[in-house]
N, C-alpha and C positions, 0 to 999 in steps of 0.2 A: 642646497639652496637652488631654487629654480625660479627665474623671473616669469611673471605673467605676461600676457600680450601687451598690457599697458606698460610694464617695465621694459619689455623689448622695444616698444615704440619710442620710449624715452631715450634708450641707448642708441637707437638708429638716428635720432636727431643729431647725433655727433657728426654724421656723414655730411650733411649740407654745410655745417660750420667748417668742417675740414676742407670741403671743396672750395669754400670761399678763400681759403689760404692761397689759392692759385694767384689771386689778385692782391690779397692783403696778407703778407706772411705772418703778421701778428695773430691772425685768426687761428693758426695752428696751436698756439698756446691757449687760446680761448677754448678751442675744441678739446684739448687735453684736460683743461680745468673742468669743462662741462662734463666730460666723460667720467673723471674721478668723482665729481659731485653726484652724478647719476648713480655710480656704483655704490657710493656711500649711502645714498638714499635707499637703494634697494636693499643693501645690507641692514640698514636701520629698520626697514619694514620687516625683514625676515627676523631680526632680533626681537622686536617688540611683539611678534606673533606668539612668542613663548613656547617652551617645549610641551610635548603632549601631556606629560605627567602633571604640569602646573595648569594647563589650559582646559583639559577635559577630564570628565569621569566617564568611563566606557564599560559597559558590561554586555554580555551575550546571554540570551535566554532561549531555551528549547526543551522539549521533552527529553528525559534521560533515555527513553526507549523510543527511537525513531521507527517509523512504520515502513515496511518493505512495499515497494511499488506504489507509494502514495506521495503526495506533495506535502512535506512536513514544513511548517512555518519556523523560520529562524528569526528571532527578534534581536536587534541590537539597539541599545539605548546610549545616546551620546549627550552628555550634559555640558553645556558651555558655562564654565566657572567664571568667565571674564565679564566685565561690565561693557564689553564691546561685542557687537554681533560677529558671527563667524560664518564664512562660506566654506563648507567642508565637502570632501569626497571620501567615501568609505569603501574599502574592499576587504572582505573576509577571506579566510582560507579554509573552506570546507574540504572534506576528503576528495581527492581527484576522481574517485570512482562514482561520485554522485553526479546526477544531472542537476544543473543549477538554473533557476529562473533568471536571475540578474547577478552580474559579477561586480558592477560598479554602481553605487548609490550616492546621491548628492542632495544637499539641502542647505538652506540658510537658517542658522540657529540664532534666535534672539538672545540678548544677554540674560544670563542666569536661567535659561530655559533648557528643556530636554527634548531632543529629537528622537523619535522612535522609528526605526527603519525595519522593514520586514522583507525577507526574500524566502524562497522555497527551495528545498533540496529534495530530490527524487532518488532514493537508493534503489539499486537494481539487484543487490544481493544482501543476504543476512550476514551478520558477523560483527566484529569489533573494528571500529574506525577511530580516527583522531582529527579533531579540528586543529588548525594551526593558529598563527598570529592574526591579529586584527590590525589592518593598516589604515591610516588616516592621513589625509592631506588637507591643509587649510591655508587660506590667504592671510596676509598681513593686513593691518588696519588701513594702509594706504592702497592696498590692492596691487602692489608692485612685485611682491615675491610670494612664493608658495613654500610653506614649510611642511615637512612630512615626518611621520614617526610611526611606530607600531607598539602594540602592547602584547606581551606574551600570554595570550589567553588560550594556550594549548590545553585541550581536554579530550578525554576519551568519551566515545559514545557508542552505544550498541544499536544495531538495526535488528528489530524483531519482526515477526509476522505482523500483518496490517492491523494495528490496534486502533487506528483512526476510524476504520469501518465499523469496528465494534462499538466505539463511542458514539458514532453517528447513528447506528442502529438503536442503541439505548436511548438516545435523545429523541429520535423520531417515534420510538415505541411509547414513551411517556406522553408525547403530544398526539398520539394516534394518527401519525402521518407517514406510516411505513411505505405507502404507495409512492412516495417521492424517490425512493431508491429502487423501485421496481418490484417490491414484495406485494404479493396478492393476499387479500384477506380471505383465508380459507377456514376460519373458525366456524364450525357448524354445531349449534346447540341441538341436542336431541339425538345425535348420531353416535355418541360414545356410550360408555356403560358406567362412568363414574358420576355421582351426583353433582350437579352444578347449582341449581336453585329451584325455588317454587315461584310460580307466577299465576296470574288469573288465566282461566281457560279462554282460548280464542276459537272462533268457528272453524278455522283450518286445522286445529290440533287433532291428533288421533285420540280415539277414546281410550286406547291402552296406556296413554301417557297421563291419564287423570289419576291424581293421588286421592283416593277415596277418604283416607283418614283426615287429611288436611281439608278436604271438601266438607266433611262433617263438622270439623271444628269451626270453619269460617262461614258455613252456611251458603257457600257459593262454589262453583266448580273451580278447582285448582289443578294446574298442570305441573308435572315435574319435568325438569330439563336435565340432561346429562352432558357431560363434557368428555372429550377424548381422554383416554387413560394416561396417567402419569407413571413415572418410575419404570418406563420401558427402556430397553437397551438399544443404544445407537453406537455402533463401532465403525470407526474410520480406518480403512486399510490403505496405507500409502506405499505405492510401488516406487522405490528409490533406485531402480535399475538404471542402466546406462542411457536408455532412451528418454528418461525424464530430464536428462541434462540438456536436451535440445532446446534452443531458445525460440521464443515467440515475442517479437517486438522488444528485444533487448533483455528480456527476463527468461530464465529457465522455466520450463513447464512445471518443475517441482515447486518453484516459488509461488506460482499461481495456485497450485494445489494446497500448499501450506496456508496461504491466506484463506482459502475456502474452508479448510478443515477448522481453522481457528474460529471463524465466524459460525460455522455449524456447531462447534462445541459450545460457544457462548449462547446461541439461541436454544439449543437442546437442553442445556442445564437450566436455562431460564424457564423452560416448559416443564421442568421437574423430571426429565429423563436422566437415565444413567448413561454417561458417555465414556467410551473407551477409545484407545488408539493403538495401532500397530503399524510399524514400518518394516519393510522387507526388501531384499534384493535376491541374491542367491541363497541367503539365509535370513533369519529373523534379526532385525537390528534393534528394535525397541518394542516393548509391549506394556500397555497401561490398562489395567483392568477397569471395566465400567464402574463409575461411581457418580454420585449426585453432587450438586453444589458447586459454588464458585471456586472452591479450593481445587476441584478437579480441572476447572478451566485454566487456572494458573499453573497447574502441573503440566497440562498440555502445552501451554505457552512456552515453558522452559524446554520441553522436549522438542517442540517444533523449531525453536531457535537454533538448536544444535544439529538437526537432521541434515544430512548431505547425500547427494546422489552418488552411487557407486559405479565404477566402470565395469560392470559385470551384467550378465543376463539375469533376469528375474526368474525365480523359481516359484510358480504359482502353486504347484502341488505341495511343496513344503510349507508355504505360507498358510494355505487354506486348511491343510491337515493340522497344523499347529493351532490355528484358531478353533477348529472343531474340537480339539482336545481341551482347550482352555475354556471355551464358552459353549455350554450346552443349552442355555436358555434361548428361546426365540428372540432374535435381534434384527434390527435393520443394519445390514452390513454394507457400508458405502465404500466401494473399491475404486480408488483413484489410480488410473493406469494409462498407458499409451498403447494404441492398437496398431503399431507399425512394425512390430518385431516378429513377424512370420511364424516360425515353428512353435514358439512358446505360447502362441495364442491357442493352440489345441489344448494345452494344459489348463489355460484359463477357462475355456468353454466347458471342458469336462468336469472340472472340480467346482466351478461356480454352480453348474447344474446340480451337483450333489448337495451343495450348500443350500440351494433353494428348497430342498425337501423339508428342512427344519427351520430355516430363517428366511428373511426377505432381503436378498442381495440386490444392490443397485450399482451397476458399473458406470462410472463417470469418466469420460475422456475429453481431452481438449482438441478441438479441431484446429488445424494449422491454416491460417488465412493465406500463407504463401503457397501452400500446396493447392488450395482451392483456386487461387488466382492463376497458377501455372496450368491447371487443368482447363481453365476457361479461356486462355489466351489464344489469339489467332496466330497460327504458325507462319512465320515469315521466312524461315530458313530451316535447314536440317536440325540445327541445335534446338530451336524453339519447338519444332515438331517432336523431337525426342523428349524434351522436357514435358510437353503436354501429354504424351503417351505415358510416360513414367508416373506423372502425377495422377492421371486418370486411373491407372492400375492400382496405385496406393489407395485412392478413394474407393474403388470398387472392392478391394480386399477388406477395407475397413467396414464398408456397408455389409458385406457378406458376414463378417464376424458379428456385427451388431444384430443382424437378422437372425443368425443362428442362436445368439444369446436370448433373444426375445422368444424364439420358438421353444426354448428350454424353460420358459417361465421366469427369465431373469429380466429385471427392469434395467433400462439403459438411459443414459443422458449424455449427449454429444453436443457440446456448445463451444463457442469461441472463448478464448482465454479471458477477455475483458468482461465476459458475462458469467463466468464460472461460479463465483461466490453466490450471487443472487439466484442463479438457476438452481443450485444445490439446495439453498434454503427454501425456495418455493416448492421444490419436489418433496423435501422433508415435511413441510407443513401440509402439503396436499395428502401425502400418505398417512400422516397422523390424523388429519380430519376425516379421512375415509376409514379409519380404524383398521388399516392394513397391517399395522405392526402387531 
C-alpha cells in the first residue's frame, strides 16, 4: 500500500494538531485520534480499490515474429471491470536486450471501458526472447492510496529478419506508392524479350515493334510490348566471417545484410525470378538452391533467422568455387561482404572476376559512418591525428578494392547501413529493367 500525495497531505495535518498540544495537552489525544482515523481512511481506500484480478482484464498483443532493427508495436489492453473510473499506471517487462520507446504508460479509464496502450520495442539481434510480467498501479476511489499488482503474462517471442519492411513494401506496391520508401520505378516496356501486351501504335514507336498480324485483324497499326524476363536466377551470398560481427549503430553488419537479403528475396520472387541463398565463412554454412514462389521466401526466412557470424576469416575461393559447381546457369550473384580484412580481399577480387565470365556478380558492402567521420575530423592532438590517418587508409584501401572489382567487370554497391535494403532493391530492379541478367 502506498499513499498518494493527497493521502500524505492528510497524514501531515497531524503535525499542526500535535504542535498545538504545547499549549493544550488534550490536543495530543486529538492528534492521535486524527492520525488513526487518517490511516484507517487510507486503508479503506486501498481496500476498496480491489485486487488486480477482480478490477481489471489485461492482455498483451503483438506479432509472434518481431522484426529485427525495426520499431515493433506492442499493444496492451486494460479493461476496467468496475463501475468506478480508474487512474492507472502501466509498466510492461519486455526483454532487456530491446530498446524501448516508453517504459511507463498512464491513463484514466472510464467505468466498464477498455484502454489501449501502445509502445514500441526495437530488437538489435535475432533470436529467442521472453516477455515478463505486466505491472499495474491504480488509485483508490478517494484518491488517497495506490494499489499495485502484476499479471504473469510471461511469453516467448522470436526476433526474425525485418518482416515489417516486407509488409510495407507489399502494401505500397498495391497502392503504386513505392517511391515513399525510396524505390525508383524502373519498369520499361519494350526493353525485354517476354511478351507483355498489345496496344495501339504511337508515333514514337519503332516500326519493328509493329505486330502485323494484329494490325491486319484490327485494321489499324498495333504495337507489341515486351517485359523483362522472368524465371531468372538471383543468388544471395552472405559472408558470415568475423568482420561481419562489427557493429554499426548498435546492430551487427550481418543483421543489416540479413534484412536486405530477406527483402530482396521477397521482391525477386514477386517478380517471378528464382531466388537462392548461400552463407559462408571459412567453409560453406548453408546453401539453398534457386527456386520460385513464396514458399522459397519462407524457406529463406527460416534460414536467415538462424544464421550467425563466425569468428574466422572468410574463404572466398572455397565459397565461389562451391557456387560455380552448384550453379551453372547465368545468375545475378549478390555478394554481401566487408572490405576491411586485407589479404583475403585478393581472393575475392580474383575469384569474383572469374565468376563474371559466366554470371553477373554484384558486390555489396556497408560503409561505416564512424570510419568516414574519423577520416574527416580535424586533428586536435596526436591521438585524433592517428585516428584520422588510420581511417583514411582504411577508406583508401576500400576504394582501391572497389575500383579493382569494377575494372574486372564486377558491379559494386557501397552504401550506409540504413540505406542498404532499398539500395539493393533499386539496383536489382535497374539490372532487370536493362535485361542485364
